[in-house]
C-alpha positions as CSV (number, residue, x, y, z in Angstrom):
1,M,92.1,78.6,102.2
2,I,95.5,79.8,103.5
3,D,99.0,78.3,104.2
4,L,100.8,79.3,107.3
5,N,104.6,79.5,107.0
6,A,107.3,80.5,109.5
7,D,111.1,81.0,109.4
8,L,112.6,78.1,111.4
9,G,116.0,76.8,112.2
10,E,117.4,80.3,112.6
11,G,120.0,79.4,115.2
12,F,123.6,78.7,114.8
13,G,125.8,76.5,117.1
14,R,124.9,77.3,120.7
15,W,122.6,80.2,119.8
16,H,118.9,79.5,119.3
17,L,116.4,82.1,118.0
18,T,113.2,80.3,117.2
19,D,111.1,77.8,119.1
20,D,111.0,75.3,116.2
21,E,109.3,72.5,118.0
22,Q,106.3,74.6,119.2
23,L,105.9,76.5,115.9
24,L,105.9,73.2,114.0
25,S,102.7,72.3,115.9
26,V,101.0,75.4,114.4
27,V,102.3,76.1,110.9
28,T,101.8,74.1,107.7
29,S,105.0,75.1,106.0
30,A,108.5,75.5,107.5
31,N,111.0,77.9,105.9
32,V,114.3,76.3,107.1
33,A,117.4,78.4,107.2
34,C,120.1,76.7,105.1
35,G,123.3,78.0,106.7
36,F,123.9,81.3,104.9
37,H,122.0,83.7,107.1
38,A,121.4,81.3,110.0
39,G,121.2,77.6,110.6
40,D,123.8,74.8,110.7
41,P,123.8,71.1,109.7
42,V,122.6,69.9,113.1
43,T,119.8,72.4,113.2
44,M,118.7,71.7,109.6
45,R,118.6,68.0,110.3
46,R,116.6,68.4,113.5
47,V,114.0,70.8,112.0
48,C,113.5,68.4,109.0
49,E,112.9,65.5,111.4
50,L,110.4,67.5,113.4
51,A,108.6,68.7,110.3
52,A,108.4,65.2,108.9
53,E,106.9,63.9,112.1
54,R,104.2,66.6,112.1
55,G,103.5,66.5,108.4
56,V,104.7,70.1,107.9
57,R,106.1,70.9,104.4
58,V,109.8,71.7,104.3
59,G,111.0,74.8,102.4
60,A,114.5,76.0,101.7
61,Q,115.0,79.6,103.0
62,V,117.8,80.7,100.8
63,S,119.8,83.9,101.5
64,Y,122.8,86.0,100.7
65,R,125.9,84.6,102.5
66,D,125.6,86.9,105.5
67,L,125.7,85.2,108.9
68,A,126.9,88.3,110.7
69,G,124.1,90.4,109.3
70,F,121.4,87.7,109.5
71,G,120.9,88.1,105.7
72,R,119.4,91.5,106.1
73,R,122.3,93.6,104.6
74,A,122.3,94.7,101.0
75,M,125.0,92.8,99.1
76,E,126.3,92.8,95.5
77,V,126.7,89.2,94.4
78,P,127.4,88.3,90.7
79,S,124.6,86.4,89.1
80,A,126.5,83.2,88.5
81,E,127.7,83.1,92.1
82,L,124.2,83.8,93.5
83,A,122.6,81.0,91.3
84,A,125.2,78.5,92.5
85,E,124.7,79.5,96.1
86,V,121.0,79.2,95.9
87,A,121.3,75.7,94.4
88,Y,123.9,74.8,97.1
89,Q,121.5,75.8,99.9
90,I,118.6,73.8,98.4
91,G,120.8,70.8,97.9
92,A,122.1,70.9,101.4
93,L,118.6,71.0,102.9
94,E,117.4,68.3,100.6
95,V,119.9,65.8,102.1
96,F,118.5,66.3,105.5
97,A,114.9,66.4,104.3
98,R,115.2,63.1,102.5
99,A,117.0,61.4,105.4
100,A,114.0,62.5,107.6
101,G,111.6,60.9,105.1
102,T,110.3,64.0,103.5
103,R,111.7,66.4,100.8
104,V,112.2,70.1,100.0
105,S,108.8,71.2,98.7
106,Y,109.4,74.9,97.9
107,V,111.9,77.8,98.0
108,K,111.6,81.1,99.9
109,P,114.3,83.8,99.7
110,H,115.1,85.6,102.9
111,G,115.8,89.1,104.1
112,A,117.7,91.4,101.8
113,L,117.6,88.9,99.0
114,Y,113.8,88.6,99.3
115,N,113.3,92.4,99.1
116,R,115.9,92.8,96.3
117,I,114.2,90.4,93.9
118,V,110.9,92.2,94.2
119,H,112.3,94.8,91.7
120,D,115.7,93.6,90.5
121,P,115.4,91.3,87.4
122,E,119.0,90.3,87.3
123,Q,119.2,89.0,90.9
124,A,115.7,87.5,90.5
125,A,116.8,85.6,87.4
126,A,119.8,84.3,89.3
127,V,117.6,83.0,92.0
128,I,115.4,81.2,89.5
129,E,118.4,79.8,87.8
130,G,119.6,78.4,91.1
131,V,116.2,76.8,91.8
132,L,116.3,75.2,88.3
133,L,119.9,74.1,88.9
134,A,118.9,72.3,92.1
135,G,116.5,70.2,90.0
136,G,112.8,69.6,90.0
137,S,110.1,72.3,89.7
138,L,110.0,73.7,93.2
139,P,107.4,76.4,93.9
140,V,108.9,79.9,94.8
141,L,107.4,82.1,97.5
142,G,107.5,85.8,97.1
143,L,105.7,89.1,97.3
144,P,102.7,89.5,95.1
145,G,103.6,91.3,91.9
146,S,107.3,90.8,92.4
147,V,109.7,90.3,89.5
148,V,110.8,86.9,90.9
149,L,107.3,85.5,90.8
150,D,106.9,86.7,87.3
151,L,110.2,85.0,86.2
152,A,109.3,81.8,88.2
153,A,106.0,81.5,86.3
154,K,107.8,82.1,83.0
155,A,110.3,79.3,83.9
156,G,107.5,76.9,84.6
157,L,107.8,77.0,88.3
158,P,104.7,77.5,90.5
159,A,104.7,81.1,91.8
160,V,103.2,81.4,95.2
161,P,102.3,84.9,96.5
162,E,102.6,85.4,100.3
163,A,101.7,88.1,102.8
164,F,103.0,89.2,106.2
165,A,100.6,89.9,109.0
166,D,103.2,91.5,111.2
167,R,104.9,93.7,108.6
168,A,103.8,97.1,107.5
169,Y,103.0,97.7,103.8
170,T,103.6,100.7,101.6
171,D,100.7,101.9,99.4
172,E,102.4,100.1,96.5
173,G,102.1,96.7,98.2
174,T,105.8,96.4,99.2
175,L,107.1,95.9,102.7
176,V,108.1,99.0,104.7
177,P,111.9,98.7,105.3
178,R,112.7,97.5,108.8
179,G,114.7,100.6,109.6
180,R,111.6,102.8,109.5
181,D,109.2,103.4,112.4
182,G,106.2,101.2,112.3
183,A,107.8,98.6,109.9
184,V,106.9,95.8,112.3
185,V,103.4,95.4,113.7
186,T,103.9,94.4,117.4
187,D,100.3,94.5,118.8
188,P,99.1,90.9,118.9
189,E,95.4,91.7,118.3
190,A,96.4,93.8,115.3
191,V,98.4,90.9,113.8
192,V,95.4,88.6,114.3
193,E,93.0,91.0,112.6
194,R,95.4,91.6,109.7
195,S,95.7,87.9,109.3
196,L,92.0,87.5,109.0
197,S,91.7,90.4,106.5
198,L,94.5,89.0,104.3
199,A,93.0,85.5,104.3
200,R,89.4,86.4,103.8
201,S,89.4,89.5,101.6
202,G,93.0,89.7,100.3
203,T,93.4,93.3,101.7
204,V,95.4,94.9,104.5
205,V,95.7,98.5,105.8
206,A,99.0,100.1,104.7
207,L,101.2,102.2,106.9
208,S,99.6,105.3,105.4
209,G,96.1,104.1,106.5
210,A,95.0,103.2,103.0
211,R,93.5,99.8,102.4
212,I,95.4,97.9,99.7
213,E,95.0,94.6,97.9
214,V,97.5,91.8,98.8
215,R,96.3,88.5,97.4
216,A,98.3,85.7,98.9
217,R,98.2,81.9,99.1
218,S,100.5,81.8,102.1
219,L,100.8,83.9,105.3
220,C,104.1,84.3,107.0
221,L,104.3,84.3,110.8
222,H,107.7,85.4,112.0
223,G,109.2,83.1,114.6
224,D,111.9,85.5,116.0
225,T,109.5,87.9,117.7
226,P,108.6,87.9,121.4
227,G,105.6,85.6,122.1
228,A,105.8,84.2,118.6
229,V,104.4,80.8,119.4
230,E,101.3,82.0,121.3
231,L,100.7,84.6,118.6
232,A,100.9,82.0,115.9
233,R,98.4,79.8,117.8
234,R,96.0,82.7,118.1
235,V,96.2,83.5,114.4
236,R,95.5,79.8,113.5
237,E,92.6,79.5,115.9
238,R,91.0,82.7,114.7
239,L,91.3,81.7,111.1
240,L,89.7,78.3,111.7
241,E,86.9,79.9,113.8
242,S,86.2,82.3,110.9
243,G,85.8,79.5,108.4
244,V,89.3,79.8,106.8
245,Q,90.8,76.4,105.9
246,V,94.5,76.2,107.0
247,E,96.3,74.0,104.6
248,A,99.8,73.8,102.9
249,F,99.9,75.0,99.4
250,V,101.8,72.0,98.2
């Protein structure tokens, strides 16, 4: 059993990055940009409405405040400020989710913040504080073995490990930084095969060629790559053909 999630709503004003409507016919969970790295109120509302119509879970994709850098630049944000900004983003999305007849079902950090809280306990604790501040007991998506998932579990929040079919891994199970050659897997068939391996055996071939363990309940399919919709469809079809149940984790 595996959940398929994708980053959606990553436009801003007149600029559109992802084919939200088509991807929402494939995935089971939608990580909706909350305005800090991408997204705006109109986009957030539209994606929530589309997700509700299709029965797709809505998740808050929280980020550092970095529209210019798409949330992928390293930033130093005080813990109290980061906690408040995480709660703010969740709350903003919750308004549109509830208006659409659904709710925010989980939280997934984005970009530089996502990678930072794999190892940084202070920033990870701030993210968890922000989730708690927003209310409820929302699940948190993150890299298997990351500090943020450990802190989420200790705080009583469901910790959901996820994997990436189109990102290269180090031998330690972390993502290869985007600036390095080979960090993004671009061959469609390779992405499909990696998806099957992750879902069925919990393993994937690292950039070094070594096979490593990556146990995950959710599989991320990036929506900002060329041919993203067709690739997502191929991944889902192959998973189902191989006997893997595709289902949201919440």
